[in-house]
A tleap script that builds the chain and sets N, CA, C and O, in Angstrom:
source leaprc.protein.ff14SB
mol = sequence {
  NMET ILE GLY GLY SER LYS ARG VAL LEU THR
  SER GLN MET LYS ARG GLU LEU ARG ARG ARG
  GLY ALA ILE GLU PRO VAL ILE GLY HIE MET
  LYS ALA ASP GLY LYS LEU GLY ARG ASN HIE
  LEU LEU GLY THR LEU GLY ASP LYS ILE HIE
  ALA LEU LEU CYS GLY ALA GLY HIE ASN ILE
  ARG LEU ILE LEU ARG LYS LEU ARG GLU LEU
  LEU LEU PHE CYS ALA PRO GLY ALA CYS ARG
  PRO CPHE
}
set mol.1.N position { -2.266 -17.156 42.628 }
set mol.1.CA position { -2.806 -16.041 43.323 }
set mol.1.C position { -2.405 -14.713 42.546 }
set mol.1.O position { -1.337 -14.556 41.954 }
set mol.2.N position { -3.407 -13.807 42.641 }
set mol.2.CA position { -3.240 -12.585 41.898 }
set mol.2.C position { -3.118 -11.482 42.950 }
set mol.2.O position { -3.915 -11.353 43.880 }
set mol.3.N position { -2.077 -10.710 42.734 }
set mol.3.CA position { -1.893 -9.579 43.686 }
set mol.3.C position { -2.950 -8.543 43.700 }
set mol.3.O position { -3.369 -8.089 42.636 }
set mol.4.N position { -3.411 -8.135 44.857 }
set mol.4.CA position { -4.369 -7.106 44.945 }
set mol.4.C position { -5.813 -7.605 44.933 }
set mol.4.O position { -6.753 -6.850 45.182 }
set mol.5.N position { -5.956 -8.849 44.649 }
set mol.5.CA position { -7.322 -9.425 44.710 }
set mol.5.C position { -7.752 -9.679 46.107 }
set mol.5.O position { -6.930 -10.022 46.957 }
set mol.6.N position { -9.071 -9.517 46.386 }
set mol.6.CA position { -9.514 -9.821 47.782 }
set mol.6.C position { -10.011 -11.300 47.866 }
set mol.6.O position { -11.048 -11.729 47.361 }
set mol.7.N position { -9.134 -11.974 48.558 }
set mol.7.CA position { -9.447 -13.504 48.577 }
set mol.7.C position { -8.991 -13.986 49.895 }
set mol.7.O position { -8.009 -13.475 50.433 }
set mol.8.N position { -9.607 -14.872 50.398 }
set mol.8.CA position { -9.264 -15.538 51.645 }
set mol.8.C position { -8.109 -16.551 51.447 }
set mol.8.O position { -8.215 -17.478 50.644 }
set mol.9.N position { -7.054 -16.357 52.165 }
set mol.9.CA position { -5.968 -17.257 52.015 }
set mol.9.C position { -6.112 -18.548 52.869 }
set mol.9.O position { -6.406 -18.499 54.064 }
set mol.10.N position { -5.903 -19.637 52.234 }
set mol.10.CA position { -6.052 -20.901 52.891 }
set mol.10.C position { -4.715 -21.100 53.689 }
set mol.10.O position { -3.744 -20.385 53.437 }
set mol.11.N position { -4.671 -22.065 54.642 }
set mol.11.CA position { -3.341 -22.432 55.287 }
set mol.11.C position { -2.265 -22.858 54.330 }
set mol.11.O position { -1.090 -22.552 54.528 }
set mol.12.N position { -2.675 -23.592 53.246 }
set mol.12.CA position { -1.537 -23.969 52.322 }
set mol.12.C position { -1.011 -22.687 51.602 }
set mol.12.O position { 0.193 -22.540 51.389 }
set mol.13.N position { -1.924 -21.786 51.243 }
set mol.13.CA position { -1.431 -20.626 50.532 }
set mol.13.C position { -0.534 -19.772 51.399 }
set mol.13.O position { 0.380 -19.127 50.886 }
set mol.14.N position { -0.769 -19.750 52.694 }
set mol.14.CA position { 0.058 -18.990 53.581 }
set mol.14.C position { 1.357 -19.661 53.794 }
set mol.14.O position { 2.357 -18.961 53.961 }
set mol.15.N position { 1.443 -21.018 53.804 }
set mol.15.CA position { 2.645 -21.733 53.915 }
set mol.15.C position { 3.555 -21.584 52.685 }
set mol.15.O position { 4.779 -21.503 52.785 }
set mol.16.N position { 2.900 -21.552 51.541 }
set mol.16.CA position { 3.640 -21.311 50.288 }
set mol.16.C position { 4.158 -19.890 50.123 }
set mol.16.O position { 5.217 -19.669 49.536 }
set mol.17.N position { 3.418 -18.950 50.637 }
set mol.17.CA position { 3.996 -17.514 50.727 }
set mol.17.C position { 5.119 -17.332 51.645 }
set mol.17.O position { 6.031 -16.559 51.352 }
set mol.18.N position { 5.112 -18.000 52.745 }
set mol.18.CA position { 6.245 -17.989 53.806 }
set mol.18.C position { 7.407 -18.631 53.135 }
set mol.18.O position { 8.508 -18.098 53.275 }
set mol.19.N position { 7.288 -19.756 52.395 }
set mol.19.CA position { 8.273 -20.538 51.794 }
set mol.19.C position { 8.999 -19.635 50.694 }
set mol.19.O position { 10.220 -19.570 50.553 }
set mol.20.N position { 8.103 -18.990 49.984 }
set mol.20.CA position { 8.639 -18.169 48.911 }
set mol.20.C position { 9.369 -16.936 49.409 }
set mol.20.O position { 10.315 -16.477 48.770 }
set mol.21.N position { 8.967 -16.422 50.483 }
set mol.21.CA position { 9.623 -15.306 51.218 }
set mol.21.C position { 11.004 -15.717 51.726 }
set mol.21.O position { 11.923 -14.901 51.791 }
set mol.22.N position { 11.143 -17.078 52.107 }
set mol.22.CA position { 12.469 -17.480 52.571 }
set mol.22.C position { 13.371 -17.720 51.428 }
set mol.22.O position { 14.580 -17.543 51.579 }
set mol.23.N position { 12.850 -18.139 50.208 }
set mol.23.CA position { 13.781 -18.477 49.200 }
set mol.23.C position { 14.162 -17.334 48.313 }
set mol.23.O position { 15.198 -17.427 47.654 }
set mol.24.N position { 13.376 -16.209 48.236 }
set mol.24.CA position { 13.673 -15.065 47.263 }
set mol.24.C position { 14.974 -14.450 47.615 }
set mol.24.O position { 15.725 -14.091 46.707 }
set mol.25.N position { 15.320 -14.293 48.923 }
set mol.25.CA position { 16.710 -13.684 49.178 }
set mol.25.C position { 17.891 -14.504 48.646 }
set mol.25.O position { 18.886 -13.972 48.154 }
set mol.26.N position { 17.725 -15.842 48.772 }
set mol.26.CA position { 18.763 -16.697 48.350 }
set mol.26.C position { 18.983 -16.652 46.884 }
set mol.26.O position { 20.107 -16.688 46.385 }
set mol.27.N position { 17.898 -16.574 46.218 }
set mol.27.CA position { 17.902 -16.505 44.742 }
set mol.27.C position { 18.466 -15.136 44.306 }
set mol.27.O position { 19.190 -15.035 43.315 }
set mol.28.N position { 18.125 -14.119 45.049 }
set mol.28.CA position { 18.755 -12.816 44.753 }
set mol.28.C position { 20.329 -12.773 45.026 }
set mol.28.O position { 21.086 -12.116 44.311 }
set mol.29.N position { 20.717 -13.458 46.018 }
set mol.29.CA position { 22.137 -13.512 46.299 }
set mol.29.C position { 22.974 -14.367 45.279 }
set mol.29.O position { 24.099 -14.065 44.883 }
set mol.30.N position { 22.210 -15.550 44.891 }
set mol.30.CA position { 22.875 -16.320 43.854 }
set mol.30.C position { 23.164 -15.451 42.547 }
set mol.30.O position { 24.227 -15.455 41.927 }
set mol.31.N position { 22.047 -14.720 42.247 }
set mol.31.CA position { 22.100 -13.937 40.969 }
set mol.31.C position { 23.138 -12.770 41.027 }
set mol.31.O position { 23.852 -12.463 40.072 }
set mol.32.N position { 23.150 -12.143 42.265 }
set mol.32.CA position { 24.160 -10.940 42.398 }
set mol.32.C position { 25.587 -11.387 42.631 }
set mol.32.O position { 26.496 -10.989 41.903 }
set mol.33.N position { 25.797 -12.272 43.714 }
set mol.33.CA position { 27.125 -12.645 43.993 }
set mol.33.C position { 27.664 -13.635 42.941 }
set mol.33.O position { 28.868 -13.584 42.692 }
set mol.34.N position { 26.941 -14.466 42.344 }
set mol.34.CA position { 27.510 -15.449 41.450 }
set mol.34.C position { 27.490 -14.954 39.968 }
set mol.34.O position { 27.834 -15.656 39.017 }
set mol.35.N position { 27.026 -13.602 39.876 }
set mol.35.CA position { 26.967 -13.019 38.549 }
set mol.35.C position { 26.191 -13.886 37.530 }
set mol.35.O position { 26.617 -14.112 36.397 }
set mol.36.N position { 25.019 -14.356 38.018 }
set mol.36.CA position { 24.108 -15.112 37.316 }
set mol.36.C position { 22.873 -14.538 36.888 }
set mol.36.O position { 21.908 -15.281 36.712 }
set mol.37.N position { 22.777 -13.230 36.687 }
set mol.37.CA position { 21.648 -12.529 36.384 }
set mol.37.C position { 21.007 -12.834 35.034 }
set mol.37.O position { 19.791 -12.781 34.848 }
set mol.38.N position { 21.865 -13.144 34.147 }
set mol.38.CA position { 21.370 -13.357 32.664 }
set mol.38.C position { 21.523 -14.837 32.281 }
set mol.38.O position { 22.570 -15.445 32.504 }
set mol.39.N position { 20.453 -15.399 31.699 }
set mol.39.CA position { 20.420 -16.689 31.281 }
set mol.39.C position { 20.629 -16.691 29.802 }
set mol.39.O position { 19.801 -16.122 29.090 }
set mol.40.N position { 21.711 -17.309 29.263 }
set mol.40.CA position { 22.070 -17.368 27.925 }
set mol.40.C position { 21.650 -18.633 27.273 }
set mol.40.O position { 21.858 -18.813 26.073 }
set mol.41.N position { 21.034 -19.565 28.066 }
set mol.41.CA position { 20.596 -20.921 27.563 }
set mol.41.C position { 19.206 -20.840 26.928 }
set mol.41.O position { 18.319 -20.119 27.385 }
set mol.42.N position { 19.065 -21.617 25.852 }
set mol.42.CA position { 17.798 -21.489 25.108 }
set mol.42.C position { 16.667 -22.422 25.509 }
set mol.42.O position { 16.846 -23.628 25.671 }
set mol.43.N position { 15.543 -21.843 25.657 }
set mol.43.CA position { 14.353 -22.666 25.928 }
set mol.43.C position { 14.038 -23.090 27.355 }
set mol.43.O position { 14.737 -22.667 28.276 }
set mol.44.N position { 13.102 -23.841 27.555 }
set mol.44.CA position { 12.658 -24.362 28.820 }
set mol.44.C position { 13.812 -25.227 29.422 }
set mol.44.O position { 14.213 -25.034 30.569 }
set mol.45.N position { 14.285 -26.107 28.671 }
set mol.45.CA position { 15.504 -26.897 29.137 }
set mol.45.C position { 16.640 -26.080 29.530 }
set mol.45.O position { 17.358 -26.425 30.469 }
set mol.46.N position { 16.853 -24.967 28.835 }
set mol.46.CA position { 17.979 -24.004 29.203 }
set mol.46.C position { 17.707 -23.342 30.519 }
set mol.46.O position { 18.609 -23.032 31.296 }
set mol.47.N position { 16.352 -23.123 30.756 }
set mol.47.CA position { 16.005 -22.410 32.043 }
set mol.47.C position { 16.258 -23.522 33.104 }
set mol.47.O position { 16.817 -23.126 34.126 }
set mol.48.N position { 15.968 -24.738 33.043 }
set mol.48.CA position { 16.108 -25.718 34.028 }
set mol.48.C position { 17.623 -25.970 34.280 }
set mol.48.O position { 18.011 -26.132 35.437 }
set mol.49.N position { 18.496 -26.007 33.224 }
set mol.49.CA position { 19.841 -26.207 33.417 }
set mol.49.C position { 20.474 -25.013 34.143 }
set mol.49.O position { 21.357 -25.206 34.979 }
set mol.50.N position { 20.029 -23.754 33.833 }
set mol.50.CA position { 20.502 -22.578 34.389 }
set mol.50.C position { 20.222 -22.616 35.933 }
set mol.50.O position { 21.101 -22.324 36.743 }
set mol.51.N position { 19.002 -22.978 36.287 }
set mol.51.CA position { 18.660 -23.063 37.705 }
set mol.51.C position { 19.479 -24.027 38.474 }
set mol.51.O position { 19.852 -23.764 39.617 }
set mol.52.N position { 19.787 -25.213 37.834 }
set mol.52.CA position { 20.614 -26.243 38.434 }
set mol.52.C position { 22.052 -25.748 38.582 }
set mol.52.O position { 22.660 -25.972 39.629 }
set mol.53.N position { 22.607 -25.094 37.591 }
set mol.53.CA position { 23.909 -24.485 37.718 }
set mol.53.C position { 24.022 -23.479 38.719 }
set mol.53.O position { 25.061 -23.397 39.374 }
set mol.54.N position { 23.019 -22.666 38.919 }
set mol.54.CA position { 22.991 -21.599 39.896 }
set mol.54.C position { 23.009 -22.296 41.256 }
set mol.54.O position { 23.797 -21.900 42.115 }
set mol.55.N position { 22.160 -23.337 41.498 }
set mol.55.CA position { 22.276 -23.915 42.735 }
set mol.55.C position { 23.529 -24.629 42.977 }
set mol.55.O position { 23.989 -24.568 44.118 }
set mol.56.N position { 24.112 -25.251 42.142 }
set mol.56.CA position { 25.512 -25.961 42.266 }
set mol.56.C position { 26.574 -24.887 42.629 }
set mol.56.O position { 27.369 -25.057 43.553 }
set mol.57.N position { 26.546 -23.829 41.894 }
set mol.57.CA position { 27.555 -22.757 42.225 }
set mol.57.C position { 27.388 -22.153 43.599 }
set mol.57.O position { 28.376 -21.801 44.244 }
set mol.58.N position { 26.106 -22.020 44.078 }
set mol.58.CA position { 25.891 -21.548 45.411 }
set mol.58.C position { 26.387 -22.542 46.323 }
set mol.58.O position { 27.116 -22.149 47.234 }
set mol.59.N position { 26.098 -23.833 46.226 }
set mol.59.CA position { 26.553 -24.860 47.195 }
set mol.59.C position { 28.032 -24.909 47.257 }
set mol.59.O position { 28.618 -25.012 48.335 }
set mol.60.N position { 28.691 -24.831 46.035 }
set mol.60.CA position { 30.168 -24.887 45.967 }
set mol.60.C position { 30.673 -23.684 46.789 }
set mol.60.O position { 31.631 -23.864 47.541 }
set mol.61.N position { 30.093 -22.465 46.696 }
set mol.61.CA position { 30.645 -21.372 47.380 }
set mol.61.C position { 30.439 -21.564 48.987 }
set mol.61.O position { 31.270 -21.110 49.774 }
set mol.62.N position { 29.372 -22.209 49.385 }
set mol.62.CA position { 29.140 -22.476 50.771 }
set mol.62.C position { 30.176 -23.469 51.315 }
set mol.62.O position { 30.715 -23.310 52.410 }
set mol.63.N position { 30.440 -24.553 50.459 }
set mol.63.CA position { 31.508 -25.602 50.804 }
set mol.63.C position { 32.866 -24.932 50.907 }
set mol.63.O position { 33.567 -25.246 51.869 }
set mol.64.N position { 33.331 -24.024 50.010 }
set mol.64.CA position { 34.551 -23.399 49.964 }
set mol.64.C position { 34.637 -22.530 51.171 }
set mol.64.O position { 35.720 -22.451 51.750 }
set mol.65.N position { 33.617 -21.880 51.600 }
set mol.65.CA position { 33.698 -21.019 52.765 }
set mol.65.C position { 33.892 -21.783 54.046 }
set mol.65.O position { 34.584 -21.311 54.949 }
set mol.66.N position { 33.280 -22.984 54.151 }
set mol.66.CA position { 33.474 -23.736 55.379 }
set mol.66.C position { 34.877 -24.289 55.366 }
set mol.66.O position { 35.506 -24.352 56.423 }
set mol.67.N position { 35.410 -24.702 54.204 }
set mol.67.CA position { 36.766 -25.195 54.122 }
set mol.67.C position { 37.814 -24.139 54.469 }
set mol.67.O position { 38.835 -24.406 55.102 }
set mol.68.N position { 37.503 -22.941 54.022 }
set mol.68.CA position { 38.322 -21.825 54.489 }
set mol.68.C position { 38.400 -21.543 55.890 }
set mol.68.O position { 39.468 -21.261 56.433 }
set mol.69.N position { 37.185 -21.617 56.560 }
set mol.69.CA position { 37.144 -21.567 57.990 }
set mol.69.C position { 37.889 -22.675 58.743 }
set mol.69.O position { 38.504 -22.459 59.787 }
set mol.70.N position { 37.799 -23.858 58.162 }
set mol.70.CA position { 38.497 -24.908 58.745 }
set mol.70.C position { 40.025 -24.812 58.616 }
set mol.70.O position { 40.745 -25.157 59.552 }
set mol.71.N position { 40.530 -24.336 57.439 }
set mol.71.CA position { 41.785 -24.090 57.278 }
set mol.71.C position { 42.430 -23.005 58.217 }
set mol.71.O position { 43.566 -23.113 58.677 }
set mol.72.N position { 41.649 -22.029 58.433 }
set mol.72.CA position { 42.073 -20.865 59.396 }
set mol.72.C position { 42.029 -21.499 60.773 }
set mol.72.O position { 42.847 -21.117 61.609 }
set mol.73.N position { 41.151 -22.426 61.076 }
set mol.73.CA position { 41.049 -23.000 62.443 }
set mol.73.C position { 42.274 -23.882 62.751 }
set mol.73.O position { 42.808 -23.915 63.860 }
set mol.74.N position { 42.699 -24.633 61.623 }
set mol.74.CA position { 43.855 -25.453 61.750 }
set mol.74.C position { 45.043 -25.069 61.109 }
set mol.74.O position { 45.705 -25.852 60.427 }
set mol.75.N position { 45.395 -23.663 61.340 }
set mol.75.CA position { 46.501 -23.137 60.665 }
set mol.75.C position { 47.765 -23.725 61.380 }
set mol.75.O position { 47.711 -24.114 62.547 }
set mol.76.N position { 48.871 -23.769 60.644 }
set mol.76.CA position { 50.099 -24.341 61.179 }
set mol.76.C position { 50.532 -23.754 62.502 }
set mol.76.O position { 50.721 -22.541 62.592 }
set mol.77.N position { 50.695 -24.550 63.516 }
set mol.77.CA position { 51.010 -24.083 64.868 }
set mol.77.C position { 49.845 -23.741 65.638 }
set mol.77.O position { 49.986 -23.562 66.848 }
set mol.78.N position { 48.720 -23.628 65.108 }
set mol.78.CA position { 47.461 -23.260 65.871 }
set mol.78.C position { 46.475 -24.437 65.824 }
set mol.78.O position { 45.363 -24.295 66.331 }
set mol.79.N position { 46.803 -25.504 65.283 }
set mol.79.CA position { 45.817 -26.623 65.281 }
set mol.79.C position { 45.593 -27.138 66.561 }
set mol.79.O position { 46.541 -27.512 67.251 }
set mol.80.N position { 44.357 -27.198 66.974 }
set mol.80.CA position { 43.935 -27.716 68.272 }
set mol.80.C position { 43.397 -29.246 68.214 }
set mol.80.O position { 42.608 -29.521 67.310 }
set mol.81.N position { 43.727 -30.108 69.000 }
set mol.81.CA position { 43.138 -31.414 68.929 }
set mol.81.C position { 41.649 -31.377 69.242 }
set mol.81.O position { 41.197 -30.518 70.000 }
set mol.82.N position { 40.953 -32.215 68.721 }
set mol.82.CA position { 39.445 -32.206 68.928 }
set mol.82.C position { 39.129 -32.957 70.204 }
set mol.82.O position { 37.961 -33.079 70.575 }
savepdb mol mol.pdb
quit
């Protein structure tokens, strides 16, 4: 799709644009919060590896956040039975 062109959007194009709109903020946060704005790996393979590492780092941060919440929930003396 070319920006500014007058074209009728199909339903598939609309779905892809909505999906892209949902993914872009996540990519922005990964690059900003994970300090991953610059790719120092060479070539197409380097781009693929960089994308995988960005995703892995993002997932690890999410897991650590959940573990931190669980640790605070089950702090010594404050642990509640399920």
